[in-house]
N, C-alpha and C positions, 0 to 999 in steps of 0.2 A: 346231384346233376346240375342244379342251378349255380352252386358255388364254382364248379368246374368250368361252366360256360362263362361265368363272370371273370374268372382268372384268365381264360383264353382271350376274352375281349380286351381286358386290361393289358395283357402282354402284347397283343396285336397292335393296340393303339400306341403302346410305348415304343415298339419297334418302328412304327411309322413316323413318330414325332420326336423321339429323343435324339439329340445330336450325338455323333460318335466320331472319334478320331479315325481317320482313314488308315487302314492297315493293309499291307501288301497281301495280295492273294498268293496262295501256294504255287510254286512252279509246277508245270504239267508233269514233271518227273517225280514230284514229291507226293506222297499220299495225303489225301484230304484230312484224314484222322490217323494219327500215328501214336501207338503206345510206346512211351519212352522209359517207363520204369514201373516195377512192381516191388515195393519195399515192405519187408516184414519187420514190424516193430516189436512184437512180443507174441508169445505162444502161451496159451492157458487152457485149463480144463473147465468146461461147462457141463456139469453132470458127468457123463461118461464120454462126452464128445470133446476131442482136442480141437481147438480153433486157433488160427493165426490172425492176429490183428494186423492188417496191411493197408497200404495206400497204393492205388493205381494212378499213375501220372500219364496223361495223354495230351497230345496237341490237336487242337481243331484249328486248321489254318495256322495262324501265328499266335493263337491263344493257348497257353498251357493251363490245363485243368487237373485238379486232384480230387479223387473220391476215395473215401474209406470203405474197405471191403473186408468182411469176415470170411476167411477161407477154412472150410471144414477139413480136418485131417483125420483119417482113419489109420491106426497103427496096428500092424499085425506082424507075426514072426514066423519064420520057417527055418528049420534046422538043416544045415549043410554038413554032411559028414566030413570030418577032418578039418573043419574051420569054425570060426566063430559064428554064432547065430546071425541070420540076416534079417534086418528089419525092412518092412515094406510100408512106405507112407503113401496113402492115396489122397491126392489133393483135388478138392473141388468136386465137379467142375466149377471153375470160377465164372460167375455170371454177374454182369453189371448192366443195368438198364437205366439210362439217364434221359428221361423224356423222349425215348425212342432211339437214342444212341445205344446200341447193344454191343458189349464186349464179352466174348466168351473164350475161355481157355480150357481145352480138354485134350483127350488122347487121339484126336482126329476121328473118333467114332462116337462121340457123345458121352464117353465114360471118363471117370477121374484119371488124372495123370498119375502114373505109378512111379514113385521114386524108391529104388531098391538100394539099401545101404549095407555095405559089408564093413563091419567095425573090426579094427585090428587091436588086439590086446597089447598092453604096454603103455597106453596113454589113459589119462583119467576118463575122458569121454568114451574112448574105445572100450575100456573095461566096464563102464556103466552101461553102455548100449548092449554089450555082449550079455551081461547079467540080466538086463531088462528083457532082451530077446528070449533068453532061456526061460524066464518066468512066464512071459506071454505065451510061449509055445505050450505051456502046461494046460491040461484040460480044465475048462470052466473058468479060466482067468479072464477078468475084464480089466480094461485099462484103468478105470477109477480106483479099483482095489490095489492094482499093482503100483500105481504112482503114489498111493497112500502109504506104501511101505518105505518110500524114499524120505531121507531127511532133507532139511531145507537146503543144505549145500548141494546135494545131488540133484534136487529139483531145479535149482538155479543153473547148475551145470548143464542139465538136459535142455532147459529152455534156451540158454545162450548158444549151445551147440547146434540145436535144430534151427534156430533163427539164422545163425551164420551159414549153415548148410543150405537152407532154402534161398537165402539171398544170393549165394553163389550160383545156385541152380537157375534162378530167374535172370541173373546177370548174364550167364552163359547163353541162355535161350534168346534174350533180346538182342545180343550182339552176334549170335550165330545163325539165327533163323533167316531163311530166305523167302522172299515173296513167291507165291505160286499162283497160277491162273485162277481167277474167280469163276465160280459156277453160277448158273442161272436158276438154281433151286429156289423155290418160293419167291420168284421174282415179283409176284403180285403183292407180296407182303413186305419183303425185305430188299433194300438196295445194298449190295455187298460193296464195301469200301476197301477193306484190306484183309489179306489172308497170309499169315506167316506160318511156316511149318518146318519142323525137323522130323521127317518120317522115321529116321533111324534112332531118335532119342539122343540123349546127352550122356557122355561117359567121361567122368573126371575123377581125379584123385586129389583129395584135400589133405595134403601132407601134415599140416599143422594140427588137424583134427584127428588124423589117423583113420580116415574114412574113404572108402571107395564108393562112388555114386553112379548108378546106371538108371536110366529112365525109360519109360515107354515112349512111343511117338508123341509129339506135342504139336498142337495147332492152336493158333490165336486168330480169331476171326472178329473183325469189326464190321458191323452192319448198321444201317439206318432203317427203322421200322416205320412203315407208312400208316396213315390213318389215326386220327385222334392224338398224335404225338407231335407237338410243335417243333421240337428240335429234329425229330426224325423226318418230318415232312420237308423241312428246310434243307437238311443234308441230302435227302433223296433228290430234291430239285437241283441242288448244286452238283451232284455227281454227274448229271447229264450234260453239264456245260463246262466242267473243270478242264477238259483237254481241248476245248474249242477256243483257239486264240482269237476268233472274230467276235467272241462274246465276253471280252474282258470286263466291260462295264457291268454287264449283267452278273458276272461272277463276283465282282467286287461288291455290288449292291446286295447280293445274297449273303456274302460273308459278313457284311456290316450288320445285316439283320440278325445273323447268328450271334455276333458279338454283343449286340444290344440285348438279346434274350439271355445270354450268359451273364451280362451285367445285372440284369433284373433278378437273376437267380443267385447272385452273389458268388459266381464262379469265375 
């Protein structure tokens, strides 16, 4: 507790005394915090859990920040009569908390986002996923054992294929999601900043990979958490004045404090 209090005092002093270059405040029509990218770098197996090593990029005012996030992936299969096996990937939910800045991606109901993949035979990846789905649908199969049967070439193909698929999925979501009205839920604890949603999910065909992708509903929520969180408290304070043109100086002063805090954190 003493070390946490000391850190808070040091950061508060730094924000009050450290010079900072003036940066423009966001336009009233621009979100205070905006997620601009979710990039998958690699996919690997940890035990029997498939994980995606990813980077989330988001803007706070005019500052771009990146944070590394591990996204858990659960893979299952279901047989569809007359067609190739269908793989279901369950992502997340993705949860990131940076000193009270909370970013959450789920199916709009607090559950993982489901990405359903129909693989077409005739391509290397399509054949691999069809065979993988057939094995996974067997009784008692677990992912670690199934992947252990693949040679290095097939493992590399699976990793690069899923990485490409998920990056296409996230790209489509961030460019296609529309902002929806914010709710007042847990207003005493959270200040909601941004809510992007695609209630009907995403439906796309990746011709080069020979895959058809359909997803559940997807929601991305950005919130600031009050109490004991330096960045969360600052963002909550700023959300109350962001759209008030008569408080431009207060808005800029608060943003400068946030930028100083990010500098101290190396972000």
